[in-house]
C-alpha atoms as a printed R data frame, in Angstrom:
    type eleno elety resid chain resno      x       y       z
1   ATOM     1    CA   MET     A     1 13.203 -21.914  -1.498
2   ATOM     2    CA   VAL     A     2 11.954 -18.654   0.033
3   ATOM     3    CA   PHE     A     3 12.284 -20.095   3.537
4   ATOM     4    CA   ILE     A     4 15.844 -21.279   2.922
5   ATOM     5    CA   TYR     A     5 16.873 -17.904   1.491
6   ATOM     6    CA   ASN     A     6 15.372 -15.945   4.373
7   ATOM     7    CA   PHE     A     7 16.726 -18.349   6.976
8   ATOM     8    CA   VAL     A     8 20.260 -18.024   5.614
9   ATOM     9    CA   ILE     A     9 20.331 -14.239   5.257
10  ATOM    10    CA   THR     A    10 18.672 -13.769   8.665
11  ATOM    11    CA   CYS     A    11 21.378 -15.922  10.274
12  ATOM    12    CA   LEU     A    12 24.031 -13.942   8.404
13  ATOM    13    CA   ALA     A    13 22.518 -10.552   9.277
14  ATOM    14    CA   PRO     A    14 24.784  -9.840  12.306
15  ATOM    15    CA   PHE     A    15 27.893 -10.640  10.282
16  ATOM    16    CA   ILE     A    16 26.676  -8.573   7.304
17  ATOM    17    CA   TYR     A    17 26.132  -5.520   9.508
18  ATOM    18    CA   LEU     A    18 29.461  -6.038  11.268
19  ATOM    19    CA   LEU     A    19 31.311  -6.123   7.944
20  ATOM    20    CA   LEU     A    20 29.499  -2.997   6.802
21  ATOM    21    CA   LEU     A    21 30.276  -1.149  10.022
22  ATOM    22    CA   ILE     A    22 34.016  -1.789   9.905
23  ATOM    23    CA   SER     A    23 34.509  -0.502   6.353
24  ATOM    24    CA   LYS     A    24 34.309   3.044   5.020
25  ATOM    25    CA   ASP     A    25 32.180   2.053   2.035
26  ATOM    26    CA   GLY     A    26 29.999  -0.087   4.278
27  ATOM    27    CA   ASN     A    27 29.351   2.851   6.588
28  ATOM    28    CA   LYS     A    28 28.291   4.926   3.604
29  ATOM    29    CA   PHE     A    29 26.015   2.082   2.493
30  ATOM    30    CA   LEU     A    30 24.270   1.980   5.888
31  ATOM    31    CA   TYR     A    31 24.124   5.773   6.232
32  ATOM    32    CA   ASN     A    32 22.333   6.120   2.885
33  ATOM    33    CA   ARG     A    33 19.699   3.581   3.894
34  ATOM    34    CA   ASN     A    34 19.152   4.961   7.374
35  ATOM    35    CA   SER     A    35 18.760   8.453   5.937
36  ATOM    36    CA   SER     A    36 16.182   7.159   3.464
37  ATOM    37    CA   LEU     A    37 14.100   5.609   6.230
38  ATOM    38    CA   LYS     A    38 14.209   8.796   8.296
39  ATOM    39    CA   LYS     A    39 12.743  10.911   5.507
40  ATOM    40    CA   LEU     A    40  9.900   8.479   4.718
41  ATOM    41    CA   SER     A    41  7.512  10.484   6.885
42  ATOM    42    CA   SER     A    42  7.936  13.465   4.546
43  ATOM    43    CA   PHE     A    43  6.353  11.627   1.628
44  ATOM    44    CA   GLN     A    44  2.772  12.562   0.844
45  ATOM    45    CA   ARG     A    45  0.787   9.985  -1.122
46  ATOM    46    CA   ASN     A    46 -1.843  11.419  -3.448
47  ATOM    47    CA   SER     A    47 -4.678   8.914  -3.244
48  ATOM    48    CA   ASN     A    48 -6.236  10.270  -6.445
49  ATOM    49    CA   SER     A    49 -3.278   9.452  -8.677
50  ATOM    50    CA   LYS     A    50 -1.286   6.399  -9.698
51  ATOM    51    CA   LEU     A    51  2.144   5.821  -8.264
52  ATOM    52    CA   TYR     A    52  5.041   4.308 -10.224
53  ATOM    53    CA   TRP     A    53  7.953   2.874  -8.264
54  ATOM    54    CA   PHE     A    54 11.126   2.571 -10.333
55  ATOM    55    CA   HIS     A    55 14.175   0.706  -9.091
56  ATOM    56    CA   ALA     A    56 17.706   0.810 -10.486
57  ATOM    57    CA   ALA     A    57 20.851  -0.899  -9.307
58  ATOM    58    CA   SER     A    58 23.245   1.858 -10.307
59  ATOM    59    CA   VAL     A    59 23.737   4.957 -12.455
60  ATOM    60    CA   GLY     A    60 23.314   3.255 -15.838
61  ATOM    61    CA   GLU     A    61 19.986   1.692 -14.916
62  ATOM    62    CA   LEU     A    62 18.903   4.954 -13.299
63  ATOM    63    CA   GLU     A    63 19.228   6.685 -16.660
64  ATOM    64    CA   GLN     A    64 16.904   4.083 -18.181
65  ATOM    65    CA   CYS     A    65 14.353   4.786 -15.457
66  ATOM    66    CA   LYS     A    66 14.617   8.530 -16.028
67  ATOM    67    CA   ALA     A    67 13.835   8.103 -19.726
68  ATOM    68    CA   ILE     A    68 10.602   6.263 -18.945
69  ATOM    69    CA   ALA     A    69  9.748   8.598 -16.061
70  ATOM    70    CA   LYS     A    70 10.058  11.543 -18.441
71  ATOM    71    CA   MET     A    71  7.367  10.085 -20.672
72  ATOM    72    CA   ILE     A    72  5.140   9.383 -17.670
73  ATOM    73    CA   ARG     A    73  5.391  13.055 -16.764
74  ATOM    74    CA   ILE     A    74  4.202  13.941 -20.258
75  ATOM    75    CA   LYS     A    75  1.427  11.361 -20.488
76  ATOM    76    CA   GLU     A    76  0.280  11.408 -16.856
77  ATOM    77    CA   PRO     A    77  1.369  14.690 -15.243
78  ATOM    78    CA   ASN     A    78 -0.656  13.974 -12.106
79  ATOM    79    CA   SER     A    79  0.951  10.602 -11.431
80  ATOM    80    CA   GLN     A    80  3.539  10.209  -8.708
81  ATOM    81    CA   ILE     A    81  6.937   8.661  -9.364
82  ATOM    82    CA   ILE     A    82  9.379   7.366  -6.774
83  ATOM    83    CA   GLN     A    83 12.867   6.079  -7.516
84  ATOM    84    CA   SER     A    84 14.967   3.650  -5.500
85  ATOM    85    CA   VAL     A    85 18.583   2.710  -6.134
86  ATOM    86    CA   TYR     A    86 20.897   0.157  -4.591
87  ATOM    87    CA   SER     A    87 24.514   1.098  -5.239
88  ATOM    88    CA   SER     A    88 26.166   3.784  -3.138
89  ATOM    89    CA   SER     A    89 27.839   4.948  -6.359
90  ATOM    90    CA   VAL     A    90 24.544   6.708  -7.068
91  ATOM    91    CA   THR     A    91 24.866  10.116  -5.410
92  ATOM    92    CA   THR     A    92 22.319  12.756  -4.476
93  ATOM    93    CA   LYS     A    93 23.413  14.593  -7.629
94  ATOM    94    CA   HIS     A    94 22.257  11.657  -9.754
95  ATOM    95    CA   LEU     A    95 18.957  11.471  -7.892
96  ATOM    96    CA   ASP     A    96 18.266  15.195  -7.937
97  ATOM    97    CA   SER     A    97 15.609  15.338 -10.635
98  ATOM    98    CA   SER     A    98 12.216  16.989 -11.012
99  ATOM    99    CA   LEU     A    99 11.039  13.691 -12.520
100 ATOM   100    CA   PHE     A   100 10.808  12.079  -9.088
101 ATOM   101    CA   ASP     A   101  8.534  12.834  -6.158
102 ATOM   102    CA   PHE     A   102 10.734  10.834  -3.808
103 ATOM   103    CA   THR     A   103 14.089   9.043  -4.007
104 ATOM   104    CA   PHE     A   104 15.708   6.587  -1.621
105 ATOM   105    CA   TYR     A   105 18.202   3.748  -1.251
106 ATOM   106    CA   LEU     A   106 16.772   0.242  -1.236
107 ATOM   107    CA   PRO     A   107 17.206  -1.611   2.091
108 ATOM   108    CA   LEU     A   108 19.016  -4.911   2.414
109 ATOM   109    CA   ASP     A   109 16.814  -7.754   1.195
110 ATOM   110    CA   PHE     A   110 15.517  -9.124   4.493
111 ATOM   111    CA   PHE     A   111 11.942 -10.398   4.600
112 ATOM   112    CA   TRP     A   112 10.909  -7.537   6.919
113 ATOM   113    CA   SER     A   113 12.602  -4.754   4.938
114 ATOM   114    CA   TYR     A   114  9.826  -3.565   2.630
115 ATOM   115    CA   TYR     A   115  6.522  -3.604   4.491
116 ATOM   116    CA   LYS     A   116  6.842  -0.018   5.709
117 ATOM   117    CA   LEU     A   117  7.802   1.132   2.204
118 ATOM   118    CA   PHE     A   118  4.777  -0.463   0.554
119 ATOM   119    CA   GLN     A   119  2.461   0.774   3.283
120 ATOM   120    CA   THR     A   120  3.794   4.319   2.854
121 ATOM   121    CA   PHE     A   121  3.966   4.509  -0.932
122 ATOM   122    CA   LYS     A   122  1.031   2.254  -1.880
123 ATOM   123    CA   PRO     A   123  2.447   1.857  -5.408
124 ATOM   124    CA   ASN     A   124  0.432   0.664  -8.385
125 ATOM   125    CA   TYR     A   125  3.484  -0.520 -10.309
126 ATOM   126    CA   LEU     A   126  7.002  -1.649  -9.459
127 ATOM   127    CA   ILE     A   127  9.309  -1.317 -12.459
128 ATOM   128    CA   ILE     A   128 12.843  -2.685 -12.174
129 ATOM   129    CA   ALA     A   129 15.478  -1.745 -14.733
130 ATOM   130    CA   ALA     A   130 17.754  -4.357 -16.286
131 ATOM   131    CA   TRP     A   131 18.522  -7.001 -13.679
132 ATOM   132    CA   ASP     A   132 18.402  -5.964  -9.993
133 ATOM   133    CA   THR     A   133 15.699  -8.410  -8.907
134 ATOM   134    CA   TRP     A   134 15.523  -9.016  -5.144
135 ATOM   135    CA   LEU     A   135 13.395 -11.912  -3.954
136 ATOM   136    CA   ASN     A   136 11.832 -10.253  -0.925
137 ATOM   137    CA   LEU     A   137 11.195  -7.002  -2.779
138 ATOM   138    CA   LEU     A   138  9.190  -8.817  -5.455
139 ATOM   139    CA   ARG     A   139  7.538 -11.156  -2.962
140 ATOM   140    CA   THR     A   140  6.338  -8.211  -0.882
141 ATOM   141    CA   ALA     A   141  5.060  -6.478  -4.025
142 ATOM   142    CA   LYS     A   142  2.873  -9.509  -4.686
143 ATOM   143    CA   ILE     A   143  1.559  -9.433  -1.114
144 ATOM   144    CA   TYR     A   144  0.376  -5.865  -1.748
145 ATOM   145    CA   ASN     A   145 -1.005  -6.727  -5.215
146 ATOM   146    CA   VAL     A   146  1.463  -4.466  -7.027
147 ATOM   147    CA   LYS     A   147  2.091  -5.103 -10.727
148 ATOM   148    CA   THR     A   148  5.771  -5.945 -11.293
149 ATOM   149    CA   PHE     A   149  7.831  -5.405 -14.442
150 ATOM   150    CA   LEU     A   150 11.461  -6.063 -15.364
151 ATOM   151    CA   VAL     A   151 12.297  -3.685 -18.198
152 ATOM   152    CA   CYS     A   152 15.312  -3.421 -20.498
153 ATOM   153    CA   ALA     A   153 16.095  -6.838 -19.072
154 ATOM   154    CA   THR     A   154 19.393  -8.579 -19.756
155 ATOM   155    CA   ILE     A   155 20.821 -11.958 -18.886
156 ATOM   156    CA   ASN     A   156 23.936 -13.759 -20.059
157 ATOM   157    CA   PRO     A   157 23.170 -17.229 -21.515
158 ATOM   158    CA   ASN     A   158 26.167 -18.497 -19.514
159 ATOM   159    CA   SER     A   159 25.124 -16.774 -16.308
160 ATOM   160    CA   GLY     A   160 25.520 -18.697 -13.081
161 ATOM   161    CA   ARG     A   161 21.895 -17.828 -12.344
162 ATOM   162    CA   LEU     A   162 20.890 -20.368 -14.987
163 ATOM   163    CA   LYS     A   163 22.936 -23.224 -13.549
164 ATOM   164    CA   PHE     A   164 21.933 -25.677 -10.849
165 ATOM   165    CA   PRO     A   165 21.184 -25.047  -8.019
166 ATOM   166    CA   PHE     A   166 20.958 -21.261  -8.565
167 ATOM   167    CA   ARG     A   167 18.562 -21.812 -11.453
168 ATOM   168    CA   LEU     A   168 15.862 -22.892  -8.980
169 ATOM   169    CA   PHE     A   169 16.343 -19.704  -7.001
170 ATOM   170    CA   THR     A   170 16.266 -17.563 -10.140
171 ATOM   171    CA   LYS     A   171 13.032 -19.194 -11.311
172 ATOM   172    CA   LYS     A   172 11.463 -18.473  -7.929
173 ATOM   173    CA   ILE     A   173 12.414 -14.812  -8.090
174 ATOM   174    CA   PHE     A   174 11.129 -14.446 -11.639
175 ATOM   175    CA   SER     A   175  7.858 -16.141 -10.730
176 ATOM   176    CA   TYR     A   176  6.940 -12.950  -8.858
177 ATOM   177    CA   LEU     A   177  7.268 -10.854 -12.016
178 ATOM   178    CA   ASP     A   178  4.163 -10.085 -14.048
179 ATOM   179    CA   PHE     A   179  6.109  -9.298 -17.193
180 ATOM   180    CA   ILE     A   180  9.639  -9.091 -18.589
181 ATOM   181    CA   LEU     A   181 10.728  -6.843 -21.428
182 ATOM   182    CA   PRO     A   182 14.168  -7.909 -22.710
183 ATOM   183    CA   SER     A   183 16.504  -5.204 -23.973
184 ATOM   184    CA   ASP     A   184 16.963  -7.205 -27.165
185 ATOM   185    CA   LYS     A   185 15.288 -10.104 -28.954
186 ATOM   186    CA   ILE     A   186 18.414 -12.240 -28.485
187 ATOM   187    CA   PHE     A   187 17.591 -12.589 -24.778
188 ATOM   188    CA   GLU     A   188 14.115 -14.015 -25.331
189 ATOM   189    CA   SER     A   189 15.142 -17.662 -25.562
190 ATOM   190    CA   THR     A   190 17.276 -17.342 -22.416
191 ATOM   191    CA   PHE     A   191 14.442 -15.831 -20.399
192 ATOM   192    CA   GLU     A   192 12.116 -18.574 -21.625
193 ATOM   193    CA   LYS     A   193 14.219 -21.038 -19.616
194 ATOM   194    CA   ILE     A   194 13.171 -19.419 -16.354
195 ATOM   195    CA   ILE     A   195  9.781 -17.792 -17.000
196 ATOM   196    CA   PRO     A   196  6.714 -18.671 -19.101
197 ATOM   197    CA   LYS     A   197  6.819 -17.327 -22.636
198 ATOM   198    CA   TYR     A   198  3.537 -15.431 -22.265
199 ATOM   199    CA   LYS     A   199  5.224 -13.189 -19.680
200 ATOM   200    CA   ILE     A   200  7.946 -12.099 -22.098
201 ATOM   201    CA   GLY     A   201  7.577  -9.114 -24.418
202 ATOM   202    CA   ILE     A   202  9.828  -7.621 -27.081
203 ATOM   203    CA   CYS     A   203 11.527  -4.251 -26.720
204 ATOM   204    CA   ALA     A   204 11.181  -3.320 -30.356
205 ATOM   205    CA   ASP     A   205  9.919   0.258 -30.124
206 ATOM   206    CA   SER     A   206 12.612   2.926 -30.322
207 ATOM   207    CA   ARG     A   207 10.152   5.454 -28.868
208 ATOM   208    CA   PHE     A   208  8.616   5.700 -25.400
209 ATOM   209    CA   ASP     A   209  5.211   6.713 -26.760
210 ATOM   210    CA   SER     A   210  3.511   3.405 -26.011
211 ATOM   211    CA   VAL     A   211  4.991   2.765 -22.562
212 ATOM   212    CA   ILE     A   212  2.465   4.378 -20.268
213 ATOM   213    CA   GLN     A   213 -0.672   3.238 -22.047
214 ATOM   214    CA   LYS     A   214  0.574  -0.340 -22.083
215 ATOM   215    CA   ILE     A   215  1.419  -0.327 -18.386
216 ATOM   216    CA   LYS     A   216 -1.997   1.142 -17.574
217 ATOM   217    CA   GLU     A   217 -3.753  -1.728 -19.318
218 ATOM   218    CA   GLN     A   218 -3.444  -4.701 -17.003
219 ATOM   219    CA   SER     A   219 -4.131  -7.115 -19.833
220 ATOM   220    CA   ALA     A   220 -1.394  -5.641 -22.001
221 ATOM   221    CA   PHE     A   221  2.187  -4.769 -21.227
222 ATOM   222    CA   PRO     A   222  4.675  -2.084 -22.241
223 ATOM   223    CA   ILE     A   223  7.007  -2.151 -25.214
224 ATOM   224    CA   LEU     A   224 10.199  -0.391 -24.287
225 ATOM   225    CA   PRO     A   225 13.112   0.782 -26.421
226 ATOM   226    CA   LYS     A   226 16.175  -1.248 -27.134
227 ATOM   227    CA   VAL     A   227 19.147  -0.484 -24.922
228 ATOM   228    CA   ASN     A   228 22.664  -1.224 -26.057
229 ATOM   229    CA   LYS     A   229 23.899  -2.723 -22.825
230 ATOM   230    CA   LYS     A   230 26.052  -5.737 -22.132
231 ATOM   231    CA   PRO     A   231 24.255  -8.514 -20.257
232 ATOM   232    CA   ASN     A   232 24.985  -8.917 -16.569
233 ATOM   233    CA   ASN     A   233 25.916 -12.200 -14.938
């Protein structure tokens, strides 16, 4: 499954870049990512502290990450926090926050895209908000022994990701996750179709007080607050 995915997107790479280059939005998409790579050398990793890598697809998910990052700052002031986003709708204004030590746009999901990022950041945890799970991102995290979480997770019971043949691909992606925390109990049964039940928690705590301690304990996992958000397809 991984081979097929990477073979297809590698073959499509020239066409993907061509389409991006000939559109205004596409140019912005590429510019954001190239700029992110250029400033990587400015990041200084503190080897004596833990590093949390948060990822959000867009502005809504970014706000979820900020809420958790705020508590990390309170509980672990010496920890480092980096934030990646995918959508170009997220502007520098959205990313300008004292909560983050470094912000950047996530590269396209080619198998070679993330090695430099993981080698530079050396994260302890990769925490993805809601739904933006990229196969090669999670696969590379496993290569570097990084704990992976999907928090405030949502999925529509009628999502195409749960139907054949995409269901097989979805199960493969989710196999790289260490733990999933649904945004509501109603999603539990849906997630159980694609990931073992022992990897699924319940977001029943309306506070963030328990988040950091739970993430720190490798044998236990965080309980995050409920988020009133419609499930994504």
